[in-house]
Backbone as CSV, one residue per row, in Angstrom:
resi,resn,N_x,N_y,N_z,CA_x,CA_y,CA_z,C_x,C_y,C_z
1,MET,-34.940,-3.020,18.951,-34.084,-4.027,19.450,-33.055,-4.396,18.419
2,GLY,-33.458,-4.509,17.118,-32.567,-4.870,16.082,-31.391,-3.880,15.901
3,GLN,-31.779,-2.571,16.102,-30.755,-1.514,15.999,-29.684,-1.584,17.120
4,VAL,-30.167,-1.960,18.268,-29.218,-2.097,19.446,-28.265,-3.229,19.200
5,LEU,-28.837,-4.425,18.746,-27.923,-5.530,18.429,-26.895,-5.169,17.301
6,GLU,-27.380,-4.494,16.321,-26.488,-4.066,15.223,-25.392,-3.172,15.747
7,LYS,-25.715,-2.227,16.656,-24.635,-1.364,17.268,-23.689,-2.126,18.076
8,VAL,-24.198,-3.054,18.880,-23.239,-3.906,19.644,-22.380,-4.782,18.751
9,GLN,-22.931,-5.312,17.727,-22.131,-6.137,16.797,-21.082,-5.310,16.172
10,ASN,-21.374,-4.084,15.787,-20.422,-3.218,15.134,-19.270,-2.895,16.093
11,LEU,-19.590,-2.722,17.380,-18.539,-2.411,18.359,-17.628,-3.630,18.585
12,LEU,-18.163,-4.795,18.442,-17.382,-5.995,18.688,-16.513,-6.414,17.457
13,GLN,-16.907,-5.995,16.289,-16.185,-6.344,15.099,-14.895,-5.457,15.007
14,PRO,-13.836,-6.021,14.452,-12.633,-5.202,14.365,-12.882,-4.086,13.300
15,LYS,-12.200,-2.948,13.502,-12.216,-1.887,12.504,-11.617,-2.366,11.195
16,LYS,-12.191,-2.024,10.087,-11.695,-2.420,8.790,-11.130,-1.136,8.094
17,ILE,-9.849,-1.309,7.640,-9.219,-0.178,6.942,-8.944,-0.732,5.524
18,ARG,-9.365,0.011,4.543,-9.174,-0.412,3.122,-8.019,0.338,2.504
19,LEU,-7.016,-0.405,2.032,-5.840,0.169,1.377,-5.653,-0.267,-0.042
20,PHE,-5.052,0.579,-0.785,-4.792,0.201,-2.206,-3.268,0.084,-2.342
21,MET,-2.794,-1.040,-2.888,-1.379,-1.291,-3.014,-0.995,-1.051,-4.528
22,LEU,-0.019,-0.191,-4.665,0.380,0.239,-6.016,1.879,0.014,-6.174
23,GLY,2.326,-0.281,-7.317,3.744,-0.352,-7.640,3.926,-0.875,-9.035
24,VAL,5.098,-0.667,-9.631,5.357,-1.154,-10.994,5.625,-2.649,-10.962
25,GLU,5.608,-3.188,-12.154,5.773,-4.670,-12.267,7.158,-5.099,-11.644
26,SER,7.133,-6.253,-11.032,8.366,-6.877,-10.415,8.872,-6.118,-9.226
27,SER,8.001,-5.227,-8.586,8.526,-4.526,-7.414,8.379,-5.357,-6.151
28,GLY,7.588,-6.459,-6.283,7.429,-7.395,-5.129,6.043,-7.228,-4.428
29,LYS,5.036,-6.627,-5.106,3.761,-6.414,-4.463,3.147,-7.735,-4.015
30,THR,2.966,-8.648,-4.858,2.285,-9.913,-4.538,3.024,-10.686,-3.456
31,THR,4.331,-10.754,-3.649,5.123,-11.477,-2.665,5.055,-10.782,-1.294
32,MET,5.088,-9.433,-1.273,4.963,-8.690,-0.051,3.590,-8.952,0.565
33,LEU,2.507,-8.925,-0.226,1.190,-9.097,0.278,1.036,-10.438,0.986
34,TYR,1.553,-11.498,0.377,1.472,-12.819,0.966,2.414,-12.982,2.145
35,ARG,3.534,-12.328,2.099,4.465,-12.337,3.277,3.740,-11.664,4.517
36,MET,3.070,-10.533,4.196,2.346,-9.872,5.258,1.211,-10.745,5.833
37,LYS,0.507,-11.446,4.926,-0.647,-12.200,5.363,-0.217,-13.523,6.036
38,LEU,0.686,-14.267,5.473,1.079,-15.552,5.875,2.318,-15.700,6.761
39,GLY,3.148,-14.582,6.703,4.378,-14.634,7.482,5.471,-15.451,6.830
40,GLU,5.276,-15.831,5.576,6.320,-16.651,4.850,6.267,-16.282,3.420
41,VAL,7.362,-16.689,2.761,7.486,-16.377,1.308,6.690,-17.459,0.546
42,VAL,5.898,-16.998,-0.384,5.134,-17.924,-1.202,5.528,-17.664,-2.697
43,ARG,5.694,-18.726,-3.406,5.999,-18.539,-4.809,4.765,-17.935,-5.505
44,THR,4.950,-16.905,-6.224,3.817,-16.202,-6.892,3.985,-16.036,-8.389
45,VAL,2.989,-15.728,-9.044,2.967,-15.452,-10.465,2.516,-13.970,-10.575
46,PRO,2.895,-13.298,-11.668,2.483,-11.903,-11.777,0.969,-11.819,-11.686
47,THR,0.498,-10.771,-10.926,-0.902,-10.507,-10.756,-1.496,-9.886,-12.061
48,ILE,-2.560,-10.486,-12.493,-3.288,-9.993,-13.581,-4.602,-9.475,-13.034
49,GLY,-4.759,-8.165,-13.135,-6.009,-7.547,-12.515,-5.774,-7.189,-11.048
50,LEU,-6.678,-7.608,-10.196,-6.610,-7.223,-8.830,-6.532,-8.445,-7.881
51,ASN,-5.960,-8.239,-6.728,-5.847,-9.307,-5.695,-6.202,-8.681,-4.444
52,VAL,-7.283,-9.157,-3.749,-7.727,-8.569,-2.492,-7.540,-9.616,-1.406
53,ASN,-6.870,-9.136,-0.314,-6.641,-9.972,0.857,-6.910,-9.134,2.159
54,GLU,-7.375,-9.793,3.169,-7.552,-9.184,4.459,-6.491,-9.756,5.422
55,ILE,-5.890,-8.789,6.210,-4.901,-9.133,7.103,-5.213,-8.517,8.454
56,LYS,-5.331,-9.322,9.485,-5.706,-8.813,10.852,-4.433,-8.514,11.545
57,TYR,-4.374,-7.296,12.119,-3.258,-6.875,12.934,-3.811,-6.207,14.168
58,ASN,-3.584,-6.764,15.303,-4.175,-6.318,16.583,-5.653,-6.313,16.388
59,ASP,-6.268,-5.157,16.612,-7.744,-5.100,16.516,-8.261,-4.424,15.221
60,ILE,-7.440,-4.462,14.191,-7.779,-3.884,12.924,-7.629,-4.940,11.825
61,VAL,-8.623,-4.913,10.887,-8.452,-5.730,9.678,-8.128,-4.802,8.525
62,PHE,-6.959,-5.053,7.927,-6.505,-4.307,6.744,-7.002,-5.078,5.480
63,GLU,-7.873,-4.457,4.718,-8.303,-5.047,3.412,-7.346,-4.365,2.412
64,ILE,-6.480,-5.157,1.798,-5.498,-4.617,0.834,-5.842,-5.087,-0.562
65,THR,-6.069,-4.149,-1.453,-6.357,-4.420,-2.860,-4.998,-4.166,-3.579
66,GLU,-4.433,-5.165,-4.106,-3.241,-5.076,-4.847,-3.543,-5.077,-6.325
67,ALA,-2.939,-4.153,-7.075,-3.196,-4.082,-8.466,-1.981,-4.584,-9.201
68,GLY,-2.201,-5.436,-10.216,-1.116,-5.929,-11.017,-0.298,-4.790,-11.556
69,GLY,0.979,-4.958,-11.728,1.862,-3.840,-12.113,2.010,-3.605,-13.577
70,VAL,1.250,-4.341,-14.381,1.277,-4.180,-15.820,0.672,-2.839,-16.197
71,TYR,1.331,-2.066,-17.009,0.861,-0.720,-17.342,-0.537,-0.646,-17.856
72,LYS,-1.092,-1.711,-18.443,-2.422,-1.615,-19.062,-3.498,-1.478,-18.039
73,ILE,-3.259,-1.880,-16.791,-4.292,-1.750,-15.770,-4.250,-0.397,-15.117
74,TYR,-3.178,0.336,-15.293,-3.141,1.699,-14.638,-4.227,2.632,-15.059
75,SER,-4.708,2.522,-16.257,-5.697,3.402,-16.746,-7.132,3.174,-16.100
76,ILE,-7.280,2.015,-15.433,-8.588,1.819,-14.811,-8.530,1.862,-13.274
77,PHE,-7.384,2.322,-12.669,-7.248,2.411,-11.230,-8.390,3.209,-10.597
78,HIS,-8.792,4.237,-11.295,-9.805,5.178,-10.692,-11.104,4.391,-10.324
79,HIS,-11.345,3.266,-10.886,-12.524,2.496,-10.607,-12.437,1.697,-9.267
80,PHE,-11.170,1.556,-8.802,-10.964,0.744,-7.587,-10.452,1.499,-6.441
81,MET,-10.052,2.741,-6.627,-9.497,3.578,-5.589,-10.507,4.134,-4.662
82,PRO,-11.690,4.685,-5.147,-12.674,5.268,-4.176,-12.990,4.344,-3.041
83,GLY,-13.133,4.955,-1.911,-13.471,4.194,-0.634,-12.316,3.669,0.037
84,LYS,-11.114,3.818,-0.449,-9.894,3.350,0.181,-9.430,4.387,1.184
85,ASP,-8.898,3.908,2.332,-8.490,4.841,3.354,-7.057,5.323,3.234
86,GLY,-6.316,4.619,2.455,-4.936,5.011,2.195,-4.268,4.103,1.184
87,MET,-2.941,4.292,1.020,-2.190,3.512,0.012,-0.939,2.929,0.531
88,ILE,-0.556,1.775,-0.045,0.768,1.246,0.140,1.416,1.286,-1.210
89,LEU,2.570,1.869,-1.304,3.304,2.032,-2.527,4.557,1.163,-2.391
90,ILE,4.711,0.157,-3.256,5.860,-0.704,-3.223,6.849,-0.263,-4.266
91,VAL,8.116,-0.062,-3.829,9.165,0.340,-4.768,10.322,-0.672,-4.666
92,ASP,10.870,-1.102,-5.788,12.039,-1.916,-5.793,13.248,-0.978,-5.558
93,SER,13.766,-1.028,-4.378,14.829,-0.081,-3.986,16.152,-0.387,-4.656
94,SER,16.257,-1.451,-5.428,17.448,-1.821,-6.153,17.404,-1.434,-7.623
95,PHE,16.171,-1.162,-8.096,16.028,-0.904,-9.527,14.821,-0.017,-9.735
96,LEU,15.078,1.288,-9.979,13.991,2.222,-10.145,13.624,2.352,-11.651
97,ASP,12.625,1.619,-12.033,12.262,1.518,-13.433,10.843,2.106,-13.617
98,HIS,10.494,2.472,-14.781,9.125,3.005,-15.203,8.795,4.231,-14.334
99,LYS,9.770,5.148,-14.193,9.568,6.295,-13.388,8.360,7.162,-13.764
100,GLU,8.312,7.508,-15.037,7.213,8.400,-15.554,5.857,7.699,-15.298
101,LEU,5.784,6.464,-15.628,4.544,5.737,-15.439,4.065,5.753,-14.011
102,LEU,5.017,5.443,-13.088,4.670,5.381,-11.664,4.254,6.792,-11.182
103,GLN,5.106,7.803,-11.529,4.752,9.152,-11.059,3.369,9.649,-11.566
104,THR,3.120,9.410,-12.811,1.842,9.783,-13.411,0.706,9.113,-12.777
105,THR,0.812,7.839,-12.570,-0.235,7.012,-12.013,-0.468,7.448,-10.517
106,PHE,0.580,7.559,-9.831,0.497,7.913,-8.362,-0.143,9.339,-8.267
107,LYS,0.312,10.241,-8.921,-0.167,11.617,-8.899,-1.638,11.656,-9.375
108,THR,-1.976,10.963,-10.400,-3.375,10.911,-10.866,-4.324,10.356,-9.822
109,CYS,-3.854,9.270,-9.193,-4.671,8.617,-8.128,-4.934,9.627,-6.997
110,ILE,-3.856,10.268,-6.596,-4.012,11.199,-5.446,-4.869,12.401,-5.841
111,ASN,-4.632,12.981,-6.994,-5.323,14.171,-7.462,-6.798,13.940,-7.775
112,GLU,-7.096,12.804,-8.377,-8.463,12.590,-8.821,-9.266,11.816,-7.761
113,ILE,-8.722,10.939,-7.067,-9.499,10.117,-6.131,-9.520,10.755,-4.753
114,TYR,-8.461,11.321,-4.314,-8.357,11.868,-3.017,-8.195,13.357,-2.965
115,ALA,-8.787,14.030,-3.898,-8.660,15.480,-4.042,-9.026,16.269,-2.807
116,ASN,-9.963,15.758,-2.004,-10.410,16.593,-0.895,-9.982,16.104,0.485
117,LYS,-9.071,15.159,0.543,-8.561,14.777,1.822,-7.145,14.322,1.765
118,LYS,-6.401,14.525,2.821,-4.997,14.121,2.940,-5.006,12.688,3.376
119,ILE,-4.263,11.848,2.660,-4.278,10.385,2.980,-2.884,9.894,3.342
120,PRO,-2.870,8.850,4.143,-1.590,8.223,4.533,-1.137,7.286,3.342
121,VAL,0.158,7.363,3.072,0.796,6.545,2.115,2.019,5.875,2.754
122,LEU,1.914,4.589,2.825,3.122,3.778,3.329,3.972,3.389,2.111
123,ILE,5.165,3.855,2.089,6.110,3.555,0.987,7.031,2.433,1.508
124,LEU,6.955,1.300,0.859,7.850,0.167,1.202,8.967,0.131,0.182
125,ALA,10.146,0.441,0.654,11.379,0.359,-0.163,11.805,-1.087,-0.182
126,ASN,11.236,-1.908,-0.977,11.425,-3.348,-0.990,12.778,-3.745,-1.537
127,LYS,13.194,-4.992,-1.275,14.458,-5.549,-1.670,15.624,-4.716,-1.019
128,SER,15.423,-4.368,0.257,16.384,-3.597,0.948,17.713,-4.281,1.135
129,ASP,17.666,-5.623,1.010,18.937,-6.401,1.152,19.868,-6.201,-0.031
130,ILE,19.327,-5.703,-1.133,20.206,-5.393,-2.308,19.990,-3.934,-2.761
131,ARG,19.577,-3.113,-1.804,19.223,-1.702,-2.035,20.368,-0.947,-2.675
132,LYS,20.054,-0.113,-3.649,21.028,0.738,-4.292,20.682,2.228,-4.160
133,PHE,19.413,2.568,-3.770,18.994,3.939,-3.752,18.648,4.366,-2.315
134,THR,18.905,5.659,-2.102,18.558,6.285,-0.821,17.093,6.585,-0.722
135,ASP,16.611,6.913,0.489,15.235,7.341,0.692,14.942,8.555,-0.176
136,MET,15.883,9.542,-0.204,15.616,10.728,-0.969,15.505,10.426,-2.462
137,GLU,16.339,9.572,-3.002,16.233,9.148,-4.425,14.931,8.476,-4.694
138,ILE,14.476,7.594,-3.785,13.209,6.917,-3.921,12.018,7.926,-3.889
139,LEU,12.060,8.924,-3.013,10.993,9.878,-2.946,10.998,10.750,-4.223
140,GLN,12.157,11.065,-4.755,12.223,11.783,-6.065,11.655,10.976,-7.201
141,TYR,11.994,9.672,-7.159,11.512,8.690,-8.188,9.959,8.639,-8.156
142,ILE,9.405,8.611,-6.963,7.965,8.491,-6.855,7.269,9.872,-7.232
143,GLY,7.976,10.958,-6.983,7.410,12.325,-7.209,6.646,12.830,-6.054
144,VAL,7.054,12.508,-4.904,6.323,12.920,-3.690,6.308,14.464,-3.583
145,ASP,7.341,15.105,-4.013,7.369,16.550,-3.903,6.258,17.272,-4.666
146,ASN,5.702,16.592,-5.608,4.585,17.173,-6.429,3.226,17.027,-5.748
147,ILE,3.122,16.257,-4.756,1.810,15.968,-4.053,1.964,15.988,-2.527
148,GLU,3.037,16.485,-2.043,3.280,16.479,-0.616,2.185,17.142,0.230
149,ASP,1.485,18.063,-0.310,0.438,18.721,0.398,-0.840,17.879,0.502
150,LYS,-0.918,16.781,-0.251,-2.083,15.889,-0.273,-1.915,14.600,0.409
151,ILE,-0.658,14.277,0.841,-0.437,13.015,1.531,0.457,13.271,2.781
152,PHE,0.404,12.312,3.691,1.465,12.206,4.633,1.986,10.738,4.536
153,TYR,3.283,10.580,4.673,3.875,9.299,4.321,4.978,8.869,5.273
154,LYS,5.292,7.631,5.142,6.406,6.986,5.845,7.087,6.047,4.898
155,ILE,8.399,6.131,4.795,9.148,5.213,3.923,9.874,4.247,4.813
156,ILE,9.702,2.981,4.545,10.314,1.909,5.377,11.058,0.902,4.478
157,PRO,12.359,0.713,4.710,13.074,-0.341,3.949,12.512,-1.709,4.347
158,THR,12.219,-2.472,3.376,11.644,-3.828,3.634,12.318,-4.882,2.740
159,SER,12.064,-6.140,3.115,12.508,-7.229,2.260,11.365,-8.320,2.432
160,CYS,10.643,-8.576,1.366,9.576,-9.581,1.509,10.221,-10.978,1.609
161,ILE,11.496,-11.139,1.251,12.109,-12.424,1.428,12.474,-12.682,2.888
162,SER,13.120,-11.755,3.540,13.561,-11.894,4.915,12.476,-11.543,5.945
163,GLY,11.561,-10.653,5.524,10.532,-10.176,6.414,10.965,-8.843,7.126
164,ASP,12.131,-8.409,6.818,12.622,-7.134,7.490,11.687,-6.004,7.107
165,GLY,11.337,-5.245,8.101,10.566,-4.003,7.996,9.037,-4.219,7.997
166,ILE,8.612,-5.438,7.910,7.111,-5.681,7.831,6.420,-5.336,9.158
167,ASN,7.022,-5.702,10.280,6.387,-5.312,11.591,6.394,-3.763,11.679
168,GLU,7.477,-3.127,11.316,7.489,-1.688,11.406,6.372,-1.093,10.477
169,ALA,6.164,-1.645,9.347,5.190,-1.145,8.409,3.740,-1.305,9.067
170,PHE,3.462,-2.472,9.580,2.185,-2.649,10.194,2.032,-1.741,11.422
171,ASN,3.078,-1.576,12.197,3.001,-0.656,13.343,2.660,0.735,12.916
172,TRP,3.251,1.218,11.833,2.970,2.539,11.344,1.505,2.667,10.923
173,LEU,1.087,1.693,10.153,-0.354,1.616,9.690,-1.288,1.618,10.883
174,TYR,-1.039,0.773,11.862,-1.882,0.696,13.030,-1.888,2.052,13.759
175,GLN,-0.742,2.606,14.087,-0.692,3.844,14.776,-1.400,4.991,13.960
176,THR,-1.205,4.969,12.678,-1.789,5.997,11.813,-3.335,5.950,11.863
177,PHE,-3.930,4.734,11.837,-5.374,4.612,11.744,-6.049,4.534,13.116
178,THR,-5.281,4.265,14.155,-5.902,4.368,15.513,-5.827,5.713,16.071
179,ASN,-4.957,6.555,15.560,-4.857,7.979,16.069,-5.722,8.908,15.260
180,GLN,-6.500,8.446,14.336,-7.381,9.326,13.528,-8.687,9.607,14.241
């Protein structure tokens, strides 16, 4: 009887998708996370360590683990990546800084943690209202060409201040994980 109730309860609970949010410092990760969760801009301070939030979208709960953008935390990402279903990569589309650090971290995460499966990566080209770089320049900055066989991705121009692109981002995540 207990097993039947557990199965029914699992059917009634929303599907949970675990995502890891990565980006260099000042790319807008924390502001974007709270904009996605609350629908408004919240004054934030730089994240030290990790910030985990759940966001319900339709019948899915996205558990997003945001990592502080300070380079010192990059070396311990491998402790927090396992068990994640995909990634959100935030890029400041007006200022591409710390290229080597981001490329190395992103490639290491994909190669070490997701070596045996192809994962979805949502690339948010944040600060699109002051954007200076094209999608192609952003993809080169990230180094997607070095790991394209291990990921499938979507790049979406966003602004965590205005909210532009956030619905499109959630729609892509939703479609990606409901079609699996």
